[in-house]
N, C-alpha and C positions, 0 to 999 in steps of 0.2 A: 451551639455554635453562635458566635457573636460577630457582628461586623465592625465592632469598635476597635480602634487602634490603641494599643497599649505599649508602654515602654517596659521592656524586660531586661533582666541581667542574669548572666550565667555566673552564679556565685563562686563556683570553683575557679573559673577562668579569672574572675575579678580578683580573688585572693592571690592567685599565683602571679598575676600581672602586677599587683601591688608589691608582692615580695621581690620582684625583679629589681626594684629600686634600691634594695639592700644587698649590695654585691660584695661587700667585704665583711670579714669577721668583726672588725672594729666598729663598723656602723651598726651591725646587728646587736652586738653586745651592749653598746651604749643605749640602744632603744629600750632594752629591758632594764638596764641599770637606772636610767632616768625615771622609769616608771616606779622603781623601788624607792627612789629619792623623793618622788612626788606624793605617793600614796602612803603616808606614814601615820602612825598612831600619835595622838596628841601627847606632847611632852616626852616622846621617846626619840632620841637622836637616831637618825637612820644609820643602819649598818648593812653593807652589801658585801657578799663574798662571791667572787667569780672563780670558778675552778675549771681548769683546762686539762683534759685528758687527751693527749695527742695520740696515744696508741688506740684508744677506743673511739677516737674522732667524735668527742662529745664535749660540751661546755655546759656548766650549770651556773645559774645566778640565784643566790639565796639571799633573802632579806628578812628584816624584823618588822616589816610594815604592818598595815592594818589587816592584811589578808583578804581572801575572797570566799564567799559562800557560793552555793550553786547559782543563785540569782545574779551575783556579781560576775561569775564566770560566763553566764549567758550574755551579759552585756559586753564582757571582754571579747567574746568571739563574734560580736555583731560588727560586721564591716561597715565603716562610715557612720557608726553610731554617734549620737550627740554626746559630747563630753560632759559627764555629770558635774565635774568640778566647775566648769564654766557656767553651767546652768545655775549652780548654787552661788555664783558670783566670785569664785576663787579661780583666777586666771592661771592655769597651768600650761603645760606644754602641748598636750594632746588637743588637736582640733579636728582631725579627719577620721580618727578611728581606724587607721590602717596599720598601726605599729605591730599589732599582734601577728601579722603575716610575715614579719621580718625574718623569722627563723627559716622560712622556706626559700629565702634568697640564697642560703648556703647549705641547707640541710633538708632531710626528708622526714624528720620526726620532731614534734614539739610536745613535751609533757609538762603539765602545770599541776603542782601539788601545793595546796594552800590550806592554811588553818585560820579560822575566824571564829572567835567567841566559843572555843571549845569543840569545834566541829571541823573535821578534815575532809576535803574534797580533792580528788585527783582525776584529771582527764588527760587523754592523749589523742593527738591528731596527727595523721600521717599524710604524706604527699599522695599515696595511693588512694586514700579516702577522698582527698580533694579532687584528684583527676577522675575518679570513678563516678562522681555525682552528675546527674543529668540536668539539662536546663529546666529551671523552675523547681528543682528539688533542693532540699536542705542538706548541708554537710552535717553529719552526726559524729562528733568525737566519741571515743570510747570513754565511758565513765568507769574508772577503776575503783574509786572510793566515793561514796555518796553521802556526804555530811556525817561521817563516822565520828562518834564521840572520842575525844582525845584530851590529854592533859598538857599538850604542847602549847607553847606560846604562839600568838599571832605571827604570821609571816607567810611568805610564798617562796617556793623553789621552782624555777623554770629550768628545764633540761632540754637542750638542743642536741640531738644525736643524729647519727648517720650523716655526718658533715662531709660534703663533697670536696672541700678544698684540699689541695695537695699538702699544704702546710698551714697550721694555725699560727698567725703572727702575734705572738705574745707581746713583744716589744711595742708593736703598733697599737695593740689594744690598750696597753698601759698609757702610752703617750696620748692617745685620743681621750681616754677618761680623764687624765690629769689636766689636759687643756680645758675641758669642759668644767672641771671642778673649780675653776677660777671664779665662777659666779655663785658658788655654794658656800654656806657657813662652814666655819672651821671644825664644828663638831660632827660633820659628816665623815663617815669612815667607809672607804671602799678598798677592798683587797682584791688583787689578782694573784691567785695562789698565795705565796707568802710575801708578796710585795704590797706594801701599803701605798696607795695612790694619793699623792699630795701635789697640788699645783705649786710649783716653785717659780715665782716670777723672776725673770732674768734681771740682772742688775741694771738699773736704769740710770742713764746719764742726764737726760733732760725730759721735761714734761711740758706739754702745751694743752690749753683748753680753749675751745672756740664756741662762741654762741652763733647760731645761724643768722644770716642776714634776714631782713624783714620779709622779703618775698619767699624765701625758703621756709621761714618760721610759720608763714601762713598755711603751709602744706604739712610740715612734719611736727609742728608745735615747737616748744622751747627745748628740744633735745640738744644736749651739749656734746660736742665731739672732744674726746680726750685722746691725745696722741702722745706716745712715749717713744723715746729713742734709747735703744739698748746699748750697753757698752760694747758688746760684741755681736757678730752676726747671729741671727736667730735660726732655730730649726724651722723648716718650712711650715709646720703646723702652727707655729706661734706668730708668723709674720702677718701683718695686715690689721685692718680695723675690724673688730668683731661687731656685727650688727645684731642687736637684740631688740625684742619688743616685749615689754612687761617681764623682762628677765629671761625670756626664751630666745636661744640663739637661732638665727636664720641664715646668716652668711658671713663670710670673711672676705674682705676686698682691699686691694691697694689702689683701686679706682683708676686704673690706667698706668700705674707706676710699676707694675709687675716686671721683674727681671731687669729693671733699670738700676744703675749704679746706686749703691747705698740703700736701696729699698729693703734689703734684708735686715736692716737695723730698726725698722719701724713697726710698731704695734700700737694698739689702742682699742677704743670701744665707743659705741654710741647706742643708746637705748631709745627707740622711736615707738612709743605706744600706738601711734596711728597706723602702723603696719598691720597689727592684728585687729584693728578696729575698722579697717577699710571694708566698705560694703559695695563698692562700684563693680561694674561688669568685668573690668580687667584687674584680676587679682595680683597682689604683689609677689605671691609665691604659691606653689602647688602642694600636693600631699605626698611628694616623693622624698622629703627630707634631703633634697639634693644639695643644699647649701648654695643654691642659686636664686637670685631675685629677678623678677621680670622688669626689665628696664622700660617696658612700655607703660608700666604703671606710673601714675603721676607722683606718688609718694617716693617710689624707688628712684625715679628720675631726679627728684629734688635732693634726695640723700646723696647721690653721686655728684650732683652739681656742687653740693656743700663740701663733701669729703675730698674730691679730686684735687682742687687747687691747693688745699692746705697741705695734703701729703706731698704734692710735687714741690711746693716751696720749701718745706722742711728738708726734703731729700736733696734739693739743689744746694741748700746751705751746707749739708753734710759733705757733698761732693767737693764744694769749694774749700772747705776746711781740710779735707783729706789731700787735695792737690797741694795746698800750702804746706801741710806737714811733710809731704813726700819730698819737698824741695830741700829740706834741711840736710846738712852733711851727715848727721847721725842716722837719719832715716835711710839715706843712700847706702851707708855702710851696712846697715841691717839688711837692706834689700839684696846687696851683693852676697851676703852670707846665706840668705834665704834661697837665692838662685842656685848656689852651690849644692845645698841640701836637696832642692827640687830636682836638680839634674841627675843626681845619683838615684833618688827615689823613682824618678820617671823611667830611667833605664831599667831598674829592677822591675817596675810595674809592667813594662812592655814584655819582659820575659815571663812574668806572672800571667799576663793575658794569653800569650801563646800556649803556655803549659796548661792553663785551665781549659782553653778551647779544645785542646787535644784530649784531655782527660774526660771532658763532658761528652765528646763525640764517641770515644771508645766505650765508656761505661754505660751510656744511655742511648746512644744513637741520635740524640737530639743536638741540634745546632743552637748555639746561644745567640745566633743572629748578630745584630750589631752591638750587643752589649759589650762584648770583648773583641770586636773586630779591630784591626789595626786602625788607629785614629789618624785623622789628617792634622795638619798644622793648626787648623782653626776649626772651631765648632760653630755650625750655623744655628744651633739651638732648635727648639721645637718648631714645627710648621704651624702657622696660624692663618686664618682667613684675613686677607688684607695685607699680610706680609710685613715688611720692615717699616712701612709708614706708621703702623700702630705700635711698633716696639723698638724704635730707634733708641739706643742708649744715649744718655746725656753726653753731649760733646765734651771732650776732656778739657777744653779751654774755656768752658762756660764760666762766666762771672756774673750771673744774673743778680741784680740788686734785690734785697729782701728787706723791706721796711717793716711796717706794722702788719702782721699776718691778718689781723681782723679787718683790715681795710681792702683786702683783695676783692676784686669784683669777680663773682663766679661766672663762668661762661654760660651762654644761653642754652646749651645742651649738655647732658651728662657725657663723660668721656666714653668713647666707643671702646669696649673691652675686647681684646683679642680672644678668639675662640679657637682652641686647638683642633686640627683636622688630621685625619689619618689617610695615607695613600690607599687607593683601591687595589684590587687584585692585580692590575696591570702596573702597579707602582706609580700611578699618576695621581696628582692631587691639585685642587684649585688653590691650595695654600702656598705661602711663600716662607722662606726661612725667617724666623722671628728676629734673629740678630742682624738681618740685612747683610750688606757686603761692605768690605773695606774697613775703615777706621774703627767702627763701633763693634766689630765682631770680637767675641770672647775667645782668647787662646785656649787650646785644649791639648790633648795628646798625652797627658800624664798628670802628675800631682803638682800642686802649687803650694808654696810655703810663705807664710806672712808672720810678721811680729805685730802684735796688737796689745793694747791695754784693755784687758777684759775685767779687771777688778781683782782685789785680793781674795775674794771668796770663790772665784772661778778656778777651775783646775789648771795645771801647768800647760796642758795642751788641749786642743779641740780640733775635731775633724768635721768639716762641713761637707756632707756627702754630695749634695747636688752641684757643688762647685769643685769637688775633689781638691779641697784646700785644707792644709794643715796649719793651724794657728798656734803660735807660741805666745803664751800670756806673759807679757812683761811685768804685770802687776803681782804675779804669784810670789810669795815671800822668798822662796828658794831662788827663782829666776832673778828677782829684783836684787837680792843680796849679791849674786854673782855679777850682775850688771854694774852694781855700785862700786865694785873694786876698781875698775878703770875703764868702764864703758864697753862698747860693743866689740872692741879688739882684744879684750882680756881672754886668755886661753880657757880659764875656768868657765866663763860665760859661753864661749863658743862650744866647748865640749858638752856643757849641760844642754844647750839648745839642740845639739845633734841627738843627744840621748832622748830628749822629749820628742823630737820629730820621729825618730825610729820607733819608739814605743807606740805613738799614735798611728803611725803607718802600719805597724803589725796588727793593731786592733782593727784598723780600717779594712785590711785585706781579709781578716777573719770574718768580718761582717759581710764582705762581698761574697765569701764562700757560703755563708749561711743563706744569703739571699738566693743563691742559685742551687741550694740544697746539696752542696758538696760537703757540708758539715751538719751532722745530726745529733751529736752528743757533746757534752762539756769536755770530755777527754780529747776529742778530736780538735775542738777549738783551742785548748791549751797547747796541744802539740803544734798546731799551725802557728800560734802566736810566738812560741819559743823559737820555732824554725825561722820565721821571718826576722825576728830580732837578731838571731845569731848570723843569718846569712848577710843581712845588710850591714851589721856592725863590723863584719870582717872587711867590708869595702872602705871603712873609714880609717884604717890604720895609716894610710899615706897622708891623710888630712891631719891626723894627730901628730905624726912625725914632723910635718911641715910647720 
């Protein structure tokens, strides 16, 4: 018995608490995919195959990397172990040694089968083994193969099984991988089942580059901010400035411009090496891979002071241009046509909402809550701490002058970023509607339709789910040819735009059904798409006759 005080850790609880930070299938999968991309054999381009088995509730990630022997696997299963790549001077992504726990964020079994230098080792760890370990004891994975001789090539297969998720979101996994692949060489190959993941940068209309002012450069170094403006609105996962350090992604931010007008067109990046070199007591980020930076950290504060005003100025320029464009007679005629399409689609969508709520209630006994509740005339948006003062949209008559972007004086403090809050069990919350009240609130209640120039390479139509907006691409060769005949009033153009809108609408509804698990097979999806197209197109006969 000793009277000395010691700091102890319950290794089982530590592992499961670390795993709780990996709550989605896409976050878990990327954790293992990025390991495969980092730990490669010299001169061998990395290949990673992700296989999803929905019926068996399992996912495997197989690679052609350098592989692991028993000693390597011991290091792999060491929580908070020092990253060997960093010790050797090769700065990679792993810093905290917590990634191996990721599987237990969504599943109960992790199996690792690895070949290195002609020897195969396979181990398995289960949630039951982790939960059954006592304080001060070690967790002992099952060793299924102990450096067995083999003729197989180097590589590792990670299997995550007994997954607890109701549905594995294959599309979200693919989108997440493709977004991250933007920073990797072209010879990297990642497949999800039969889909090859490739980052396809959206068509860019403008690019800007900014050097930090002297006071900010003294904190973050000479990191340069690159901001791009896309031709069309971006999917949510592509919006904002990607913040990297030594090529490792840490966060994405719009630095206070979130959900403001035209912010959905802005993307870019900045690489700040000092983020990962910070040794102060207030760390810029933690070990949770949360995608959040600590604004109390001096470096993070300086990054936001640098980024915020530049994004806001570019966004305001875009708003002013859009307001000017909307004043033209041609734009107003297009808007009138779009409103007619939106009116019919919104009426159909209201009927779809009611039907889906009834079906969900009868077949599962579950209520869809507010997802398909009858919508009000206006949508307040998500509730955030601080409310509308943090999130007021840009006033529609703003004409802020924009001279030389590099001459902007950054504010003394980084922008305060709104934090979403959820109502408690009594339905109360300290937050306020993000959109505020009155003029700046975004109309809702159905579908919106817009005509935009998205570029010749973009599809005829596009559905932006978070805005419930259907976009008709005026630059698509077919649409442009119809428009060229005699402008927005030409019958061929009008009928084509109706066709595009109805097709995109049908696909959008099918996706909504997938999201609430009313569609489980491709056959069901095809049936729903055909049904939506037929039903809505029958409502257009009077328009065509007119």
